[in-house]
C-alpha positions as a Markdown table, in Angstrom:
| # | Residue | x | y | z |
|---|---|---|---|---|
| 1 | Met | -16.0 | 24.5 | -31.0 |
| 2 | Asp | -13.2 | 22.3 | -29.5 |
| 3 | Asn | -10.2 | 24.4 | -28.9 |
| 4 | Phe | -8.0 | 22.4 | -26.6 |
| 5 | Lys | -6.4 | 19.0 | -27.3 |
| 6 | Ile | -6.2 | 16.2 | -24.7 |
| 7 | Ala | -2.8 | 14.6 | -23.8 |
| 8 | Glu | -2.7 | 11.7 | -21.4 |
| 9 | Thr | 0.4 | 11.2 | -19.3 |
| 10 | Asp | 2.0 | 7.7 | -19.3 |
| 11 | Ser | 1.2 | 7.3 | -15.6 |
| 12 | Phe | -2.5 | 8.1 | -16.2 |
| 13 | Val | -2.7 | 5.6 | -19.1 |
| 14 | Lys | -1.2 | 3.0 | -16.9 |
| 15 | Lys | -3.6 | 3.7 | -14.1 |
| 16 | Ile | -6.7 | 3.9 | -16.2 |
| 17 | Asn | -6.1 | 0.4 | -17.5 |
| 18 | Glu | -6.5 | -0.9 | -13.9 |
| 19 | Ser | -9.8 | -2.7 | -13.4 |
| 20 | Glu | -11.1 | -0.1 | -10.9 |
| 21 | Phe | -11.0 | 2.6 | -13.6 |
| 22 | Lys | -11.8 | 0.7 | -16.8 |
| 23 | Lys | -15.5 | 1.4 | -16.7 |
| 24 | Leu | -15.0 | 5.1 | -16.0 |
| 25 | Tyr | -12.7 | 5.6 | -19.0 |
| 26 | Lys | -15.5 | 5.3 | -21.5 |
| 27 | Lys | -17.4 | 8.0 | -19.6 |
| 28 | Ile | -14.3 | 10.2 | -19.5 |
| 29 | Gln | -13.7 | 9.9 | -23.2 |
| 30 | Asn | -17.3 | 10.4 | -24.2 |
| 31 | Tyr | -18.5 | 13.0 | -21.8 |
| 32 | Val | -15.6 | 14.6 | -19.9 |
| 33 | Tyr | -13.1 | 15.1 | -22.6 |
| 34 | Pro | -15.5 | 16.9 | -25.0 |
| 35 | Met | -16.5 | 19.3 | -22.1 |
| 36 | Leu | -12.8 | 19.9 | -21.2 |
| 37 | Lys | -11.9 | 20.6 | -24.9 |
| 38 | Arg | -14.5 | 23.4 | -25.0 |
| 39 | Asn | -13.7 | 25.0 | -21.6 |
| 40 | Pro | -11.2 | 23.3 | -19.2 |
| 41 | Tyr | -11.4 | 26.3 | -16.8 |
| 42 | Phe | -15.1 | 26.4 | -15.7 |
| 43 | Gly | -17.9 | 23.9 | -15.2 |
| 44 | Pro | -20.1 | 22.4 | -12.5 |
| 45 | Asn | -17.5 | 19.6 | -11.7 |
| 46 | Ile | -14.3 | 21.7 | -12.3 |
| 47 | Lys | -12.3 | 23.2 | -9.5 |
| 48 | Arg | -8.8 | 24.7 | -9.4 |
| 49 | Leu | -6.6 | 23.3 | -6.8 |
| 50 | Lys | -4.9 | 25.6 | -4.2 |
| 51 | Gly | -1.5 | 26.0 | -2.7 |
| 52 | Glu | 1.4 | 24.1 | -4.2 |
| 53 | Phe | -1.0 | 22.5 | -6.7 |
| 54 | Ser | -2.5 | 25.7 | -8.0 |
| 55 | Asp | -1.4 | 24.9 | -11.5 |
| 56 | Phe | -3.8 | 21.8 | -11.5 |
| 57 | Tyr | -7.5 | 21.4 | -11.9 |
| 58 | Arg | -9.8 | 18.6 | -10.9 |
| 59 | Tyr | -12.8 | 17.3 | -12.5 |
| 60 | Arg | -15.3 | 15.4 | -10.3 |
| 61 | Ile | -16.8 | 12.2 | -11.7 |
| 62 | Gly | -19.0 | 10.8 | -8.9 |
| 63 | Asp | -16.6 | 9.4 | -6.3 |
| 64 | Tyr | -13.6 | 9.9 | -8.5 |
| 65 | Arg | -11.4 | 12.9 | -9.2 |
| 66 | Leu | -9.6 | 13.4 | -12.6 |
| 67 | Phe | -6.6 | 15.8 | -12.3 |
| 68 | Tyr | -5.3 | 17.8 | -15.1 |
| 69 | Lys | -3.0 | 20.7 | -16.0 |
| 70 | Ile | -3.7 | 23.3 | -18.8 |
| 71 | Glu | -0.8 | 24.5 | -21.1 |
| 72 | Asn | -2.4 | 27.6 | -22.5 |
| 73 | Asp | 0.4 | 28.4 | -25.0 |
| 74 | Lys | 0.0 | 24.8 | -26.6 |
| 75 | Ile | -3.8 | 24.8 | -26.2 |
| 76 | Leu | -3.2 | 21.5 | -24.5 |
| 77 | Ile | -4.7 | 19.7 | -21.5 |
| 78 | Phe | -2.5 | 17.1 | -19.7 |
| 79 | Ile | -4.5 | 14.5 | -17.9 |
| 80 | Val | -2.2 | 13.7 | -15.0 |
| 81 | Asp | -4.1 | 11.3 | -12.6 |
| 82 | Ile | -7.3 | 9.8 | -11.5 |
| 83 | Lys | -8.0 | 8.8 | -7.9 |
| 84 | His | -10.9 | 7.7 | -5.7 |
| 85 | Arg | -12.2 | 10.6 | -3.6 |
| 86 | Lys | -11.1 | 9.1 | -0.4 |
| 87 | Asp | -7.4 | 8.8 | -1.7 |
| 88 | Ala | -7.4 | 12.1 | -3.8 |
| 89 | Tyr | -6.2 | 14.6 | -1.2 |
| 90 | Asp | -3.7 | 12.6 | 0.9 |
């Protein structure tokens, strides 16, 4: 059962339309989003960030990282950013 809803931030939408990420977006919509809707907290590719970013989670998609924040009271997942692994933790 899908409990959570997905909301994409404007900055994410802008970035996902760049040629580097276009192919990935189909995979995100068809595979990642359904998994996150069921359980955004746990999974083989999910990790909670630490320190000042402990409100955020990341989902590993090959060499890319999808960052999101969970709003429990609204049952909502905000997709915040996507970055290549080499740039993700600068």
